[in-house]
C-alpha positions as CSV (number, residue, x, y, z in Angstrom):
1,M,0.0,0.0,0.0
2,S,1.6,3.3,-1.1
3,E,2.0,6.1,1.3
4,I,2.4,9.8,0.9
5,E,4.9,12.1,2.7
6,I,3.2,14.4,5.2
7,G,6.5,15.8,6.4
8,R,10.1,14.7,6.8
9,N,9.2,12.7,9.9
10,K,5.8,11.3,9.0
11,R,4.2,9.4,6.2
12,G,0.6,8.2,5.9
13,R,-1.9,6.5,3.7
14,R,-4.3,8.4,1.6
15,G,-7.8,7.9,2.8
16,Y,-11.0,8.4,0.9
17,R,-14.4,9.6,2.2
18,L,-17.6,8.6,0.5
19,D,-17.7,12.1,-1.2
20,D,-14.3,11.2,-2.8
21,V,-15.6,8.1,-4.7
22,A,-18.4,7.0,-7.1
23,V,-19.7,3.8,-8.5
24,V,-19.3,3.1,-12.2
25,P,-21.9,1.6,-14.6
26,S,-21.1,-1.7,-16.3
27,R,-22.0,-3.1,-19.7
28,R,-25.3,-4.5,-18.2
29,T,-28.4,-2.8,-16.8
30,R,-31.5,-4.2,-15.2
31,D,-35.0,-3.2,-14.2
32,P,-35.1,-1.9,-10.6
33,E,-38.0,-4.3,-10.0
34,D,-35.7,-7.2,-10.5
35,V,-33.3,-6.1,-7.8
36,S,-33.3,-7.5,-4.2
37,T,-32.3,-5.5,-1.2
38,Q,-32.8,-8.3,1.3
39,W,-30.1,-9.5,3.7
40,Q,-29.8,-11.6,6.8
41,V,-27.9,-11.3,10.1
42,D,-27.7,-14.6,11.9
43,A,-31.3,-15.9,12.0
44,Y,-32.9,-12.5,11.3
45,H,-34.1,-11.5,7.8
46,F,-34.5,-7.9,6.6
47,D,-36.0,-6.6,3.5
48,I,-33.8,-3.5,3.4
49,P,-30.1,-3.1,4.5
50,I,-30.9,-0.2,6.8
51,F,-30.4,-0.1,10.6
52,A,-31.5,3.0,12.4
53,A,-28.6,4.2,14.6
54,P,-29.3,4.0,18.4
55,M,-29.8,7.8,18.9
56,D,-32.6,9.4,20.8
57,S,-33.2,12.0,18.1
58,L,-34.4,9.3,15.6
59,M,-35.3,6.2,17.5
60,S,-38.1,5.7,20.0
61,P,-39.8,2.4,20.6
62,E,-42.6,3.5,18.3
63,T,-40.3,4.5,15.4
64,A,-38.3,1.3,15.9
65,I,-41.5,-0.6,15.5
66,T,-42.5,1.4,12.4
67,L,-39.1,0.8,10.8
68,G,-39.2,-2.9,11.6
69,R,-42.6,-3.2,9.8
70,L,-41.0,-1.5,6.8
71,G,-38.4,-4.2,6.6
72,G,-35.4,-2.5,8.4
73,L,-34.2,-2.5,12.0
74,G,-34.5,0.1,14.7
75,V,-31.8,-0.1,17.3
76,L,-32.7,1.6,20.7
77,D,-30.1,3.4,22.7
78,L,-30.5,1.6,26.0
79,E,-28.6,4.4,27.8
80,G,-30.9,7.1,26.3
81,V,-33.9,9.0,27.5
82,W,-36.2,6.0,27.0
83,T,-34.5,4.1,29.7
84,R,-34.0,7.1,32.1
85,Y,-37.6,8.5,32.0
86,E,-41.1,7.1,31.9
87,D,-42.1,10.3,30.1
88,A,-39.2,10.6,27.7
89,D,-41.2,12.9,25.3
90,A,-41.1,15.8,27.9
91,Q,-37.3,15.6,28.0
92,L,-37.0,15.4,24.2
93,A,-39.2,18.6,24.0
94,R,-36.8,20.3,26.4
95,I,-33.8,19.5,24.2
96,A,-35.6,20.6,21.0
97,E,-36.7,23.9,22.6
98,A,-33.4,24.8,24.2
99,S,-31.5,27.7,22.7
100,D,-28.1,27.1,21.0
101,E,-26.5,28.8,24.0
102,D,-28.2,26.5,26.5
103,V,-28.4,23.2,24.7
104,V,-25.2,21.7,26.1
105,D,-26.3,22.3,29.7
106,T,-29.7,21.0,28.8
107,L,-28.3,17.8,27.4
108,R,-26.1,17.3,30.4
109,E,-29.1,17.8,32.8
110,V,-31.3,15.4,30.8
111,Y,-28.8,12.6,30.6
112,A,-27.6,13.0,34.2
113,E,-30.8,11.0,35.3
114,P,-29.8,7.4,36.2
115,I,-30.6,4.5,33.8
116,K,-33.5,2.4,35.2
117,P,-33.1,-1.3,34.5
118,E,-36.9,-1.8,34.6
119,L,-37.3,0.7,31.8
120,I,-34.8,-1.3,29.7
121,T,-37.0,-4.4,30.2
122,E,-40.2,-2.4,29.4
123,R,-38.8,-0.9,26.1
124,I,-37.5,-4.2,24.8
125,K,-40.9,-5.8,25.6
126,Q,-42.6,-3.1,23.5
127,L,-40.6,-4.2,20.5
128,R,-41.2,-7.9,21.1
129,D,-44.9,-7.4,21.7
130,A,-45.1,-5.6,18.3
131,G,-43.6,-8.6,16.5
132,V,-40.5,-6.9,15.2
133,T,-36.8,-7.8,15.8
134,A,-35.8,-6.3,19.1
135,A,-32.4,-4.6,19.1
136,G,-30.7,-2.5,21.7
137,S,-27.3,-0.9,22.1
138,L,-25.0,-0.3,25.1
139,S,-21.7,1.4,25.2
140,P,-18.6,-0.7,26.2
141,Q,-18.5,1.2,29.5
142,R,-22.0,0.1,30.5
143,T,-22.1,-3.4,29.1
144,Q,-20.7,-5.2,32.2
145,E,-23.3,-3.4,34.3
146,L,-26.4,-3.8,32.2
147,W,-26.0,-6.8,29.8
148,K,-27.9,-9.3,31.9
149,T,-30.9,-7.0,32.1
150,V,-30.8,-6.6,28.3
151,V,-30.5,-10.3,27.6
152,D,-33.1,-11.3,30.2
153,A,-35.6,-8.8,28.6
154,G,-35.4,-10.9,25.4
155,V,-33.3,-8.7,23.0
156,D,-32.8,-10.4,19.6
157,L,-29.7,-8.4,18.4
158,F,-27.3,-6.9,21.0
159,F,-25.1,-3.9,19.8
160,I,-22.0,-2.8,21.7
161,R,-21.4,0.6,20.1
162,G,-18.9,3.3,20.9
163,T,-16.6,5.8,19.2
164,T,-13.9,3.2,19.1
165,V,-14.4,-0.4,20.4
166,S,-11.3,-2.7,20.6
167,A,-11.0,-6.4,21.3
168,E,-8.4,-5.5,23.9
169,H,-9.0,-2.6,26.3
170,V,-6.3,-1.9,28.8
171,S,-7.4,-0.2,32.1
172,G,-5.8,0.5,35.4
173,N,-9.0,1.5,37.0
174,R,-11.4,-1.4,36.4
175,E,-11.8,-4.9,35.0
176,P,-12.0,-4.4,31.3
177,L,-14.7,-6.0,29.1
178,N,-13.4,-9.2,27.6
179,L,-15.3,-9.2,24.4
180,K,-14.3,-12.7,23.3
181,R,-15.4,-14.3,26.6
182,F,-18.5,-12.1,26.8
183,I,-19.7,-12.9,23.3
184,Y,-19.0,-16.6,23.7
185,E,-21.2,-16.8,26.8
186,L,-24.2,-15.0,25.3
187,D,-27.0,-16.7,23.5
188,V,-27.8,-13.7,21.3
189,P,-25.9,-12.3,18.3
190,V,-23.6,-9.4,19.1
191,I,-22.6,-6.6,16.7
192,V,-19.7,-4.4,17.9
193,G,-18.0,-1.3,16.8
194,G,-16.8,1.2,15.7
195,C,-13.6,0.3,14.1
196,A,-11.8,1.8,11.2
197,T,-8.9,-0.4,10.2
198,Y,-8.2,-3.9,8.9
199,T,-6.3,-5.0,12.0
200,A,-8.9,-3.7,14.5
201,A,-11.7,-5.3,12.5
202,L,-10.0,-8.6,12.3
203,H,-9.5,-8.7,16.1
204,L,-13.2,-7.9,16.6
205,M,-14.2,-10.6,14.2
206,R,-12.1,-13.1,16.2
207,T,-14.2,-12.4,19.3
208,G,-17.2,-14.1,17.7
209,A,-19.1,-11.0,16.8
210,A,-21.9,-11.5,14.2
211,G,-21.1,-8.1,12.7
212,V,-18.8,-5.1,13.1
213,L,-19.7,-1.4,12.8
214,V,-17.3,0.6,10.6
215,G,-17.0,4.3,11.5
216,F,-17.6,6.4,14.5
217,G,-21.4,6.9,14.0
218,G,-23.1,10.3,14.4
219,G,-21.6,11.8,11.2
220,A,-23.8,14.9,11.0
221,S,-23.8,15.6,14.8
222,Q,-20.3,14.5,15.7
223,T,-17.2,16.7,16.3
224,T,-14.8,14.0,17.2
225,E,-12.3,15.1,14.6
226,R,-12.3,18.7,15.9
227,T,-12.1,17.7,19.6
228,L,-9.9,14.6,19.5
229,G,-8.2,14.8,16.1
230,I,-9.6,11.4,15.2
231,S,-11.5,10.8,12.0
232,V,-12.5,8.0,9.7
233,P,-12.4,8.3,5.9
234,L,-15.4,5.9,5.5
235,A,-14.8,4.7,1.9
236,T,-11.3,3.5,2.8
237,S,-12.3,2.1,6.1
238,V,-15.2,0.0,4.7
239,A,-13.0,-1.4,2.0
240,D,-10.3,-2.2,4.5
241,V,-12.7,-4.0,6.9
242,A,-14.3,-5.8,3.9
243,A,-10.8,-7.2,3.2
244,A,-10.6,-8.3,6.9
245,R,-14.0,-10.1,6.5
246,R,-12.6,-12.0,3.5
247,D,-9.4,-13.0,5.2
248,Y,-11.3,-14.0,8.4
249,M,-13.5,-16.2,6.3
250,D,-10.4,-18.1,5.1
251,E,-8.9,-18.1,8.6
252,S,-12.1,-19.4,10.3
253,G,-13.1,-21.9,7.7
254,G,-16.0,-20.0,6.2
255,R,-17.5,-17.9,9.1
256,Y,-19.0,-14.7,7.7
257,V,-19.0,-11.5,9.7
258,H,-21.2,-8.7,8.5
259,V,-19.7,-5.3,7.8
260,I,-22.0,-2.4,8.7
261,A,-21.1,1.2,7.7
262,D,-21.9,3.5,10.6
263,G,-22.2,7.3,10.3
264,G,-21.9,9.8,7.5
265,L,-24.8,8.3,5.5
266,G,-26.9,11.3,5.2
267,H,-28.2,10.9,1.6
268,S,-29.1,8.0,-0.7
269,G,-25.9,8.3,-2.7
270,D,-23.9,7.7,0.5
271,L,-25.7,4.4,1.1
272,V,-25.0,3.3,-2.5
273,K,-21.3,4.0,-2.3
274,A,-20.9,2.4,1.2
275,I,-22.3,-0.9,-0.1
276,G,-20.2,-0.5,-3.3
277,C,-17.1,-0.3,-1.1
278,G,-18.0,-3.6,0.6
279,A,-20.6,-2.9,3.4
280,D,-23.3,-5.5,4.0
281,G,-25.6,-3.1,5.9
282,L,-26.0,0.5,6.8
283,M,-26.5,2.2,10.1
284,V,-28.2,5.5,9.3
285,G,-28.8,8.5,11.5
286,A,-29.5,12.0,10.1
287,A,-31.3,10.6,7.1
288,L,-34.0,9.1,9.4
289,A,-33.9,11.9,11.9
290,R,-35.6,14.0,9.1
291,S,-38.7,11.8,9.3
292,A,-42.0,13.2,10.7
293,E,-42.1,10.4,13.3
294,A,-38.5,11.1,14.6
295,P,-38.7,12.0,18.3
296,G,-36.0,14.8,17.9
297,R,-38.6,17.2,16.4
298,G,-36.3,18.2,13.5
299,F,-33.1,18.1,15.6
300,H,-30.4,15.4,15.7
301,W,-27.8,14.5,18.3
302,G,-25.8,11.5,19.5
303,S,-24.5,10.2,22.7
304,E,-21.2,12.1,22.1
305,A,-23.1,15.3,22.6
306,T,-24.2,14.3,26.1
307,H,-20.8,13.5,27.6
308,A,-20.5,15.1,31.1
309,T,-17.0,16.5,30.7
310,L,-15.9,16.3,27.0
311,P,-18.8,16.6,24.6
312,R,-17.7,15.5,21.1
313,G,-20.9,16.3,19.3
314,H,-23.7,18.8,19.1
315,R,-27.4,19.2,18.4
316,V,-27.9,20.0,14.7
317,K,-31.1,21.0,12.9
318,V,-31.9,18.6,10.1
319,G,-35.5,19.6,9.7
320,T,-38.5,17.4,8.9
321,V,-38.8,16.2,5.3
322,A,-41.4,13.5,5.1
323,P,-42.9,10.4,6.9
324,L,-40.5,7.6,7.6
325,E,-42.1,5.4,4.9
326,Q,-41.6,8.0,2.3
327,I,-38.0,8.7,3.3
328,L,-37.3,5.0,2.8
329,M,-39.6,3.9,0.0
330,G,-40.6,7.1,-1.8
331,P,-41.9,8.6,-3.8
332,G,-39.0,11.1,-3.7
333,L,-39.9,14.7,-3.0
334,S,-36.8,16.3,-4.5
335,A,-33.5,15.5,-6.2
336,D,-31.4,15.9,-3.1
337,G,-31.2,12.3,-1.9
338,T,-33.2,12.7,1.3
339,T,-36.3,10.7,0.3
340,N,-36.8,7.3,-1.4
341,L,-33.5,5.9,-0.1
342,V,-34.2,2.3,-0.9
343,G,-35.5,3.3,-4.4
344,A,-32.3,5.1,-5.1
345,L,-30.3,2.0,-4.0
346,R,-32.4,-0.2,-6.3
347,H,-31.9,2.1,-9.2
348,A,-28.1,2.3,-8.6
349,M,-27.9,-1.5,-8.5
350,A,-30.1,-1.8,-11.6
351,T,-28.1,0.8,-13.5
352,T,-24.8,-1.1,-12.8
353,G,-26.4,-4.5,-13.6
354,Y,-26.4,-6.2,-10.2
355,T,-29.3,-8.1,-8.7
356,D,-28.5,-8.3,-5.0
357,L,-26.5,-6.6,-2.4
358,K,-23.7,-9.2,-2.2
359,E,-23.2,-8.9,-6.0
360,F,-23.2,-5.1,-5.8
361,Q,-20.2,-5.1,-3.5
362,R,-18.2,-6.0,-6.6
363,V,-19.2,-2.9,-8.5
364,E,-16.3,-0.8,-9.9
365,V,-15.5,2.3,-7.8
366,V,-13.4,5.3,-8.9
367,A,-11.8,8.0,-6.9
368,T,-13.2,11.4,-8.0
369,R,-11.0,13.7,-6.0
């Protein structure tokens, strides 16, 4: 892999964001009606490759149920307002109504309320009673404390999601989470991340994870690069982790680990390019926060914005575009890639001649910048 010289004492790889690449048509085209967007994680089948990110601004139990009935997966933040308050709507209204000057303090106050295990059980039960796949997310820091409550509540897919999740966390303050042992002892599939490199992804795959999240999540609302100097060029990261998936299949005798792009997928073209770079699925935030059903009331924020001492995100205004079904399935309202996300993916696959998502990962990609 070639490197460029940054200075006399430092060299680095060139990384590509999704904005820096594009997919290329082939010699064959198809009808969009002949294209399949179905995929499967463990025993769970989905009609579309879209997971809603576990962020309070876009996922409530009700919106997770709506998304599940539309063929996707809503992932609840089990450390969010829905597990801290019986009346979460009142707190979401506080956040939406706060001024730009006061919103950081408001977020800290809202998320200072302790998590209540009985509310975790209640929220997961809502999903199960509705007949959709029940998925919830914890940070690595809270997993040791709350995992048993989550599993006993009957979660179907368990996400461990953070800015950076490693298979080996070294701590002088507390017993670190041993992912390999933890995943081995659970009876539910676990999806972990984020990660950004081939090596980190390979180590996560070796823990027994059913899938890995690529990226830091919270693309539109995150300021991690500005505050910590850490950033993920997502096109390069997805391609690197897809290579780790291939090599791990050889190493493990055929075990397939799903690669899920997470963050920075604000428009339909981003979804297309992420799969073209090798993603199996897509964890979407801002694009769904624009729905009429989203609990953020036209605003979007992630857990990074609620940190008590070092916030690495902020509340952003994304507006309200259309009902969730129209954002996903159309018809499109404009040519800006904010509605009919699945229709755009189908057309891109048909235009390049591919019939399913796995095939579409082989599409030719070019660097445009």
